[in-house]
C-alpha positions in Angstrom: 0.0 0.0 0.0 1.4 3.4 -0.9 0.6 4.9 2.5 2.3 8.1 1.8 0.4 8.8 -1.4 -3.2 7.6 -0.7 -5.3 8.0 2.3 -8.6 6.3 1.5 -9.2 3.0 -0.3 -12.6 2.0 -1.6 -12.3 -1.8 -1.6 -14.6 -4.1 -3.5 -15.4 -7.0 -1.1 -16.9 -9.3 -3.7 -20.3 -11.0 -3.2 -19.7 -12.5 0.2 -17.2 -15.3 -0.1 -14.0 -13.9 1.7 -11.9 -15.9 -0.7 -13.2 -13.7 -3.6 -11.6 -10.6 -2.1 -8.7 -9.5 -4.3 -5.2 -9.7 -3.0 -4.8 -6.0 -3.2 -8.1 -5.4 -1.4 -7.1 -7.7 1.4 -3.8 -5.9 1.8 -5.6 -2.6 2.0 -7.8 -3.9 4.8 -4.9 -5.5 6.6 -3.0 -2.2 6.7 -5.8 0.3 7.3 -6.2 2.2 10.6 -10.0 2.5 10.0 -12.1 -0.2 8.3 -15.6 1.0 7.4 -17.6 -1.8 6.0 -21.3 -2.2 4.9 -22.2 -4.9 7.4 -25.7 -5.4 5.9 -24.1 -6.7 2.7 -20.4 -7.5 3.6 -19.8 -10.5 6.0 -17.7 -9.6 9.0 -15.3 -12.5 7.9 -14.2 -10.3 5.0 -12.8 -7.7 7.3 -11.5 -10.1 10.0 -8.0 -9.6 8.6 -7.8 -6.1 9.9 -4.7 -5.5 12.0 -4.6 -5.3 15.8 -5.6 -1.8 16.9 -7.5 -1.0 13.8 -10.9 0.5 14.3 -13.5 -1.7 12.5 -16.9 0.0 12.0 -20.1 -1.3 10.5 -21.5 1.6 8.4 -25.0 0.1 7.9 -26.7 2.5 10.4 -24.5 5.5 9.4 -25.4 8.4 7.0 -23.0 9.7 4.4 -22.1 12.6 6.6 -21.2 10.3 9.5 -19.1 8.0 7.4 -17.3 11.0 5.9 -16.7 12.4 9.4 -15.1 9.1 10.5 -12.9 9.1 7.5 -11.8 12.7 8.1 -11.0 12.0 11.7 -8.7 9.1 10.8 -7.0 10.9 7.9 -6.3 14.0 10.1 -4.5 11.8 12.5 -2.3 10.5 9.7 -4.1 7.2 9.3 -5.5 5.3 6.3 -9.0 4.1 5.6 -10.4 1.0 3.9 -14.0 1.8 2.8 -15.3 -1.7 2.1 -18.2 -2.1 -0.3 -20.1 -5.2 -1.4 -19.3 -6.6 -4.9 -17.6 -3.9 -7.0 -17.8 -0.3 -5.6 -18.6 1.2 -9.0 -21.9 -0.7 -9.3 -24.7 0.5 -7.0 -22.1 1.3 -4.4 -22.9 5.0 -4.0 -19.2 5.9 -4.2 -19.6 9.0 -6.4 -21.1 11.0 -3.6 -18.3 9.9 -1.3 -15.6 10.7 -3.8 -17.0 14.2 -4.3 -16.7 14.9 -0.6 -13.1 13.5 -0.6 -12.3 15.7 -3.6 -13.8 18.7 -1.8 -11.6 18.2 1.2 -8.4 17.4 -0.7 -8.2 13.7 0.4 -6.5 11.3 -1.9 -8.2 8.0 -2.6 -8.1 4.9 -4.8 -10.7 2.4 -5.9 -9.9 -1.3 -5.7 -12.3 -3.3 -8.0 -14.2 -6.3 -6.7 -16.1 -9.3 -8.0 -19.7 -8.2 -8.8 -22.6 -10.5 -7.8 -23.6 -10.7 -11.4 -20.4 -12.5 -12.3 -20.3 -14.6 -9.1 -23.8 -15.7 -9.8 -23.0 -16.7 -13.4 -20.0 -18.7 -12.2 -22.2 -20.4 -9.5 -24.8 -21.2 -12.0 -22.2 -22.3 -14.6 -23.5 -20.2 -17.4 -22.1 -17.7 -19.9 -24.0 -14.5 -20.6 -23.0 -14.5 -24.2 -24.1 -17.0 -26.8 -22.4 -16.8 -30.2 -24.6 -15.3 -32.9 -27.5 -15.0 -30.5 -26.6 -12.7 -27.5 -23.4 -10.7 -27.4 -24.4 -8.0 -24.9 -25.1 -7.8 -21.2 -27.3 -5.1 -19.6 -26.8 -4.5 -15.9 -29.8 -2.7 -14.4 -32.5 -2.6 -11.7 -36.2 -2.2 -11.4 -37.6 1.2 -10.5 -38.3 1.5 -6.8 -37.6 4.3 -4.3 -34.8 5.2 -6.7 -36.5 6.3 -9.9 -35.4 5.4 -13.5 -35.6 7.4 -16.7 -38.5 6.0 -18.8 -36.1 4.9 -21.5 -34.3 2.7 -19.0 -37.4 0.9 -17.7 -37.2 -2.9 -18.1 -39.9 -2.9 -20.7 -37.8 -0.5 -22.8 -34.5 -2.3 -22.3 -36.2 -5.7 -23.2 -36.3 -4.6 -26.9 -32.6 -5.3 -27.1 -33.2 -9.0 -26.3 -29.8 -9.2 -24.7 -28.8 -10.9 -21.5 -29.6 -9.0 -18.3 -28.4 -8.9 -14.7 -31.1 -7.3 -12.6 -30.1 -6.1 -9.2 -32.0 -4.7 -6.2 -35.3 -6.2 -7.4 -35.9 -9.3 -5.4 -39.0 -7.8 -3.8 -40.4 -6.9 -7.2 -40.2 -10.2 -9.1 -43.8 -9.9 -10.4 -43.0 -6.5 -11.8 -39.8 -7.7 -13.4 -41.5 -10.6 -14.9 -44.4 -8.5 -16.3 -42.2 -5.8 -17.7 -39.8 -8.2 -19.5 -42.7 -10.2 -21.0 -44.4 -7.0 -22.1 -41.1 -5.9 -23.6 -40.8 -9.0 -25.8 -38.9 -11.7 -24.0 -40.4 -15.2 -24.5 -41.9 -16.8 -21.4 -39.5 -19.7 -21.8 -36.4 -17.5 -21.6 -34.1 -19.1 -19.0 -33.6 -17.2 -15.7 -31.3 -17.7 -12.8 -32.1 -16.4 -9.4 -29.0 -16.0 -7.2 -29.7 -15.3 -3.6 -26.8 -14.2 -1.3 -24.3 -15.6 -3.7 -21.0 -16.4 -2.0 -22.6 -16.6 1.5 -23.0 -19.9 3.3 -26.8 -19.8 2.7 -26.5 -19.2 -1.0 -29.4 -20.3 -3.2 -29.1 -20.7 -7.0 -32.5 -21.3 -8.7 -32.9 -22.0 -12.4 -36.3 -21.2 -13.8 -38.0 -19.5 -16.8 -39.2 -16.0 -17.1 -42.8 -17.0 -16.9 -42.0 -19.0 -13.7 -39.8 -16.3 -12.1 -42.3 -14.7 -9.6 -43.5 -18.2 -8.5 -40.0 -19.5 -8.0 -39.0 -16.4 -5.9 -42.1 -16.6 -3.8 -41.8 -20.3 -3.2 -38.2 -19.9 -2.0 -39.2 -17.0 0.2 -36.6 -14.6 -1.3 -37.3 -11.0 -0.6 -33.9 -9.3 -0.8 -30.2 -9.7 -1.7 -30.8 -11.5 -5.0 -29.8 -10.9 -8.6 -31.9 -12.1 -11.5 -30.0 -13.3 -14.6 -32.1 -13.1 -17.8 -30.5 -15.5 -20.4 -31.9 -15.5 -23.9 -30.5 -18.1 -26.2 -29.3 -20.4 -23.5 -31.7 -23.2 -24.5 -30.9 -23.1 -28.2 -28.6 -25.5 -30.1 -25.1 -24.4 -29.2 -23.0 -22.5 -31.7 -19.3 -22.8 -31.2 -17.4 -19.6 -30.9 -14.8 -18.7 -33.5 -12.1 -18.2 -30.8 -11.0 -21.9 -30.7 -12.3 -22.9 -34.1 -9.8 -24.7 -36.3 -10.6 -22.6 -39.4 -10.4 -19.3 -37.5 -6.9 -17.7 -37.8 -5.5 -14.9 -35.8 -2.0 -13.5 -34.8 -1.3 -16.4 -32.4 -2.7 -19.2 -34.5 -2.4 -19.8 -38.3 
């Protein structure tokens, strides 16, 4: 850690499995004087590597102003801070508002990427988002709730692309997700993966169809901390990629 150059590190903790924390992220936590972690989403095991004497604080009940105050107090004393976020900090991590405050106060910081739940879920379900000649794009989004969405980013509008989707923060709105995607043009038979608390000991990975999504979620009693993977083309006859095809040449293979 470049302790003399950087004062705050935003660390992506991954989806929940402590072993999915990056080496760099772990080192930042180990050397920090203050470890601020989102305890509602980040298991305490992820930050258990903090050094003796470090202050480890669950930020779940804290406001933006309180977390910033805690960071300021540590930095003014010459210490460093590991601000630990679930998954990857750049995705629904609310780091922009935190970085603006740090910029305002002249505090240096670095962002350490982490494994997002969308990719941990795909790995756990053993699927690929892309299907050659069928789906080559991935949309990462959420359903509108207390945080509003522009109309053109509503699920029904995004569905017209017929691409794979990873839908976050929508476990309590599975019926709405299902209705909007069907209305937008996805077939009812489109494969769907529901990944609940992926990377945690109580992880649940459900495979269903779009038309069965809300029933599957209700039956499993899932109301939060799940990501929905919408996977068009997964059930079709597989098409091999060109990458390893014998008749496909590139600079490393003639």
